[in-house]
Kinemage of the C-alpha trace (Angstrom):
@kinemage 1
@onewidth
@group {chain A} dominant
@subgroup {mainchain}
@vectorlist {calphas} color= white
{ca met a 1} P 0.000 0.000 0.000
{ca lys a 2} L 1.308 3.422 -0.967
{ca thr a 3} L 0.043 6.974 -0.569
{ca met a 4} L -0.170 9.933 -2.941
{ca thr a 5} L -1.877 13.248 -2.295
{ca cys a 6} L -4.339 15.204 -4.358
{ca thr a 7} L -1.561 17.747 -4.922
{ca gln a 8} L 0.820 15.105 -6.285
{ca leu a 9} L -1.869 14.179 -8.806
{ca gly a 10} L -2.431 17.759 -9.942
{ca gly a 11} L -5.106 18.826 -7.467
{ca pro a 12} L -5.170 21.688 -4.983
{ca cys a 13} L -5.324 19.924 -1.605
{ca gly a 14} L -3.341 17.506 0.501
{ca leu a 15} L -5.956 14.745 0.799
{ca ala a 16} L -4.129 11.405 0.920
{ca his a 17} L -5.150 8.580 -1.393
{ca his a 18} L -4.004 5.045 -0.582
{ca gly a 19} L -3.721 2.140 -2.965
{ca ala a 20} L -1.827 -0.988 -3.867
{ca thr a 21} L -1.403 0.256 -7.447
{ca ala a 22} L -1.098 3.593 -9.196
{ca asp a 23} L -4.405 2.859 -10.930
{ca glu a 24} L -6.187 2.522 -7.570
{ca ile a 25} L -4.839 5.911 -6.515
{ca ile a 26} L -5.779 7.512 -9.848
{ca asn a 27} L -9.325 6.176 -9.469
{ca ala a 28} L -9.481 7.488 -5.886
{ca gln a 29} L -8.370 10.918 -7.128
{ca asp a 30} L -11.000 10.842 -9.852
{ca gln a 31} L -13.707 10.072 -7.264
{ca his a 32} L -12.363 12.789 -4.948
{ca leu a 33} L -12.569 15.337 -7.762
{ca lys a 34} L -16.098 14.207 -8.663
{ca asp a 35} L -17.163 14.576 -5.036
{ca ala a 36} L -15.564 18.018 -4.773
{ca glu a 37} L -17.346 19.121 -7.941
{ca lys a 38} L -20.705 17.880 -6.616
{ca ala a 39} L -20.088 19.753 -3.362
{ca gly a 40} L -19.451 22.959 -5.314
{ca asp a 41} L -15.768 23.154 -4.396
{ca ala a 42} L -14.444 25.525 -7.053
{ca thr a 43} L -10.831 25.042 -5.947
{ca his a 44} L -10.864 21.561 -7.468
{ca gln a 45} L -12.533 22.523 -10.763
{ca asp a 46} L -9.351 22.918 -12.827
{ca ala a 47} L -8.089 19.524 -11.657
{ca arg a 48} L -11.514 17.965 -12.339
{ca asp a 49} L -11.575 19.395 -15.861
{ca ala a 50} L -8.064 18.060 -16.484
{ca met a 51} L -9.070 14.604 -15.210
{ca lys a 52} L -12.155 14.567 -17.436
{ca gly a 53} L -9.914 15.372 -20.394
{ca arg a 54} L -7.546 12.527 -19.524
{ca trp a 55} L -10.408 10.010 -19.379
{ca arg a 56} L -11.759 11.247 -22.723
{ca his a 57} L -8.367 11.248 -24.461
{ca pro a 58} L -6.273 8.522 -22.817
{ca arg a 59} L -3.685 8.288 -25.592
{ca gln a 60} L -2.933 12.002 -25.327
{ca ser a 61} L -2.643 11.689 -21.547
{ca met a 62} L -0.056 8.930 -21.477
{ca gly a 63} L 2.654 11.338 -20.339
{ca trp a 64} L 0.688 12.246 -17.199
{ca tyr a 65} L -0.201 8.605 -16.580
{ca lys a 66} L 3.377 7.385 -16.980
{ca gly a 67} L 4.574 10.168 -14.662
{ca val a 68} L 2.120 9.119 -11.952
{ca lys a 69} L 3.144 5.476 -12.342
{ca gln a 70} L 6.838 6.405 -12.025
{ca thr a 71} L 6.188 8.542 -8.965
{ca phe a 72} L 4.114 5.741 -7.432
{ca ala a 73} L 6.852 3.186 -8.145
{ca gly a 74} L 9.396 5.356 -6.315
{ca leu a 75} L 7.291 5.762 -3.180
{ca pro a 76} L 7.944 3.724 -0.038
{ca glu a 77} L 5.352 1.268 1.185
{ca asp a 78} L 3.107 2.635 3.950
């Protein structure tokens, strides 16, 4: 299990996401951004828009995805 924050994933806050894989953490960030958007949290809107774009255009977003996977791989286990 490893931890990455919303900020590490391009968001504005320090909420910690935990997961056994980078994909689990990315999915947790996506849900966090969805929840923030529903709650009317404008501080997360730019990150939410960016995440929506990555889901719609995954081939174009491979650089971001590979970067997150590399960062995740370099993190210590919790």
